[in-house]
C-alpha positions in Angstrom: 90.7 118.5 109.5 90.7 117.0 105.6 92.4 113.9 107.5 90.1 113.6 110.0 87.1 114.2 107.6 87.9 111.4 105.5 90.5 108.9 105.8 92.2 107.5 108.9 96.1 107.6 109.3 98.2 106.4 107.0 99.5 104.1 109.5 96.2 102.5 110.3 95.4 102.1 106.1 95.3 98.4 104.9 98.6 97.9 102.8 98.4 97.8 99.4 97.8 94.6 97.8 101.6 93.4 96.1 99.9 92.3 92.8 97.5 94.2 90.4 95.7 91.8 88.3 95.3 94.8 84.6 91.9 94.5 82.6 90.3 92.4 85.5 88.2 95.3 87.7 84.7 94.7 87.5 82.2 97.1 85.8 80.6 99.8 87.9 80.9 99.3 91.4 84.0 98.8 92.8 83.2 97.4 96.2 85.0 97.5 98.9 87.8 98.3 96.8 86.0 102.3 95.7 87.8 105.1 96.6 85.5 107.1 95.2 81.3 106.6 94.6 79.6 108.4 91.9 75.6 108.0 91.9 73.4 109.6 89.5 75.7 112.8 88.5 74.2 115.7 86.5 75.8 118.5 85.2 73.9 122.2 83.7 76.0 124.8 82.9 73.2 127.0 83.2 70.7 125.6 81.0 72.7 123.3 79.0 72.5 119.8 80.6 76.1 119.1 80.1 76.4 115.3 82.1 73.5 113.0 82.6 72.8 110.6 85.6 76.5 108.8 85.7 76.7 106.2 88.1 80.7 105.0 88.1 82.7 103.9 91.2 86.5 104.9 91.1 88.5 102.0 92.4 91.6 101.7 94.6 95.4 100.8 92.7 93.6 101.3 89.1 93.4 103.5 86.6 90.2 104.2 85.1 90.5 105.7 81.6 87.9 107.5 79.9 87.1 107.9 76.5 84.9 109.1 74.2 84.5 112.0 71.3 85.0 115.6 71.6 82.9 117.3 73.9 81.1 113.8 75.4 80.7 114.9 78.9 84.6 113.1 79.9 86.4 116.2 81.3 83.1 117.7 83.0 83.0 114.3 84.9 86.3 114.2 85.4 86.1 117.7 87.2 83.5 117.0 89.3 85.7 114.6 91.0 87.7 117.7 93.2 85.0 120.1 92.4 86.4 122.4 89.7 83.6 123.1 88.4 82.8 125.3 91.0 85.2 127.9 89.7 82.8 128.0 86.0 79.8 130.6 86.7 76.5 128.9 86.0 77.3 125.1 86.8 75.1 123.3 88.9 75.7 119.5 90.5 73.1 117.2 91.8 73.7 113.2 92.5 76.3 112.2 95.1 80.3 112.1 94.4 81.9 110.6 98.0 85.2 110.3 98.9 85.6 107.1 101.1 82.0 107.7 101.8 82.0 111.4 102.8 80.2 113.8 100.3 83.2 115.7 98.7 80.6 118.8 98.0 79.2 118.6 101.6 79.3 122.9 102.1 81.3 122.6 105.5 84.3 121.1 103.5 86.9 123.7 102.1 87.6 122.8 97.9 91.3 123.5 98.3 91.6 120.8 100.9 89.6 118.9 98.1 91.6 118.7 95.9 95.0 118.0 97.8 93.1 114.8 98.6 92.4 114.6 94.7 95.4 115.4 92.6 94.5 116.7 89.4 97.5 116.4 86.2 96.4 119.1 83.3 97.0 118.3 79.5 99.7 120.5 78.8 102.9 120.5 81.6 102.3 123.8 83.9 105.5 124.0 86.3 104.9 127.0 88.5 107.8 129.9 87.7 109.8 128.4 90.9 112.4 125.9 91.5 112.2 122.4 90.7 112.1 122.0 95.0 109.5 125.0 95.2 106.9 123.6 92.5 106.8 119.9 94.6 107.0 121.7 98.0 104.2 124.5 97.6 101.1 122.0 98.7 103.0 120.9 101.8 103.7 124.7 102.6 100.3 125.4 102.1 98.6 123.4 104.2 101.3 123.4 106.5 102.0 119.6 106.8 105.9 120.2 108.0 107.7 122.2 110.8 111.3 121.0 109.9 112.8 121.3 106.7 114.5 118.2 107.1 111.3 116.6 106.5 109.9 118.7 103.9 113.4 117.3 101.7 112.6 114.1 102.6 109.3 114.7 100.9 110.4 116.3 97.8 113.0 113.4 97.1 110.6 110.6 98.0 107.6 112.4 95.4 110.7 112.7 92.9 111.5 109.0 93.1 108.0 108.1 92.8 107.8 110.5 89.7 110.3 108.9 88.1 112.7 112.6 87.8 114.6 112.4 91.1 118.3 110.7 89.5 117.4 113.8 86.7 117.4 116.3 89.3 119.0 116.1 92.0 122.0 118.0 91.7 119.6 121.4 89.9 116.7 121.2 92.6 117.7 124.8 92.7 117.2 125.6 88.9 113.1 126.5 87.6 111.2 124.2 86.9 110.0 125.9 83.4 113.4 125.0 82.3 113.2 121.4 81.9 111.9 119.3 78.9 108.4 119.0 78.1 108.0 115.4 79.8 110.4 116.5 82.6 108.1 119.3 83.4 104.8 116.5 83.6 106.9 114.5 85.9 107.3 117.5 87.8 103.4 117.9 88.2 103.1 114.7 88.7 105.5 115.1 91.7 103.6 118.0 93.2 101.0 116.3 93.2 101.8 113.1 94.9 103.6 115.7 97.1 100.2 116.5 98.9 99.6 112.8 100.3 96.5 112.7 97.4 94.1 109.4 97.4 93.8 109.8 93.8 95.1 111.4 90.7 93.2 112.7 88.1 94.9 113.4 84.8 93.2 114.6 81.1 95.3 113.8 78.2 98.6 113.9 80.5 101.0 112.5 77.3 99.2 114.1 74.5 101.3 117.1 74.1 104.6 115.4 74.6 107.1 113.3 72.2 105.8 109.4 71.6 109.6 108.5 74.1 108.8 111.3 76.7 104.8 109.6 76.3 105.9 106.3 77.2 108.0 107.0 79.9 104.8 108.9 80.9 102.8 106.4 80.5 104.7 103.4 82.1 104.8 106.4 85.1 100.9 105.4 85.3 100.7 101.8 85.5 103.7 102.4 88.6 101.8 104.9 90.4 98.4 102.3 89.9 100.0 100.4 92.6 99.5 102.7 95.2 96.9 105.2 94.2 93.1 105.4 91.8 94.1 106.9 88.7 91.5 108.6 86.4 92.6 109.2 82.9 91.0 111.0 80.0 92.9 109.7 77.0 91.9 110.2 73.1 94.3 107.1 71.9 92.6 104.1 72.4 95.9 102.3 71.9 96.8 104.2 75.1 93.6 103.4 77.2 94.1 99.4 76.0 97.9 99.4 77.3 97.4 101.2 80.8 93.8 101.3 81.7 92.4 98.4 84.4 88.7 99.6 83.2 87.5 101.8 80.3 84.6 103.8 80.3 82.9 105.4 77.6 80.8 108.9 77.5 78.6 109.9 74.8 77.0 113.1 74.5 76.9 113.6 78.3 75.9 110.0 79.2 78.1 107.5 80.4 77.2 105.0 78.0 78.9 102.0 79.1 82.0 100.7 81.5 84.2 97.9 82.4 87.4 95.7 82.3 89.5 97.3 79.3 89.6 94.4 77.5 86.5 93.7 77.6 84.7 97.2 76.4 87.7 96.7 73.3 86.6 92.9 72.4 82.9 92.6 73.4 81.7 95.5 73.9 78.2 95.5 74.7 76.3 98.5 73.5 77.1 99.5 69.5 77.9 103.2 69.8 81.0 101.9 71.8 81.6 99.3 69.3 81.2 102.0 66.4 83.6 104.2 68.5 86.9 101.4 68.9 85.6 100.7 65.2 86.6 104.6 64.0 83.2 104.9 62.8 83.0 108.6 64.5 85.1 110.5 67.0 
């Protein structure tokens, strides 16, 4: 079972710290706060070396932003974190990717279970063509997490509340999720990911397809969710990274150039490539 492989029961875990200081995280290693550990991760697509010796931690209760020009390796790295590269023909991965000390690429571990612990929110909202209720309940049903409908009802409500959507949909749970607005659909997708009880949430430009008002709602939600989860977000918006990220990692041509506290990366980058990117000299 994924629970026995990766974590003690939630009731035995340390309670979250009540206060987080945004932008104060360590650069690469999270120490005892590291939820995921990545060491010398390389990705090859056939003969193309797409990601080169990436070493970084994903820390508990923080937002880690990945930034860099298109094609620099951000999405490739994100897909490494929940084994989505497994679905790409010719992909090969070396190095270590650990969740709570366990190798997520262990051949004895089901990738589907990995993805329930490391949820993904895509760039464009992609609710299932099902009811709002069934969208959120899909994962828990798939994994047989509940025997009683009352328990599932409680989880659906809790997940929608955490996604900031409950008050807007509580009277229309039987309506199709595809009938919601774009921002509501994205929050529904976040609720769907939360319902699986993940430790990590991966977000691939989650507001790029939304209007500014809806994007602002999602940004606020991400900040709130970081009180509970480790969050890794790809963003092409420097302003967004500056607003919501505790740490920021800059990728360029498949390399992790540098990572550190967001304020430090934006005001005092160590590498001239990072500096040039932030100054808009390329993108």
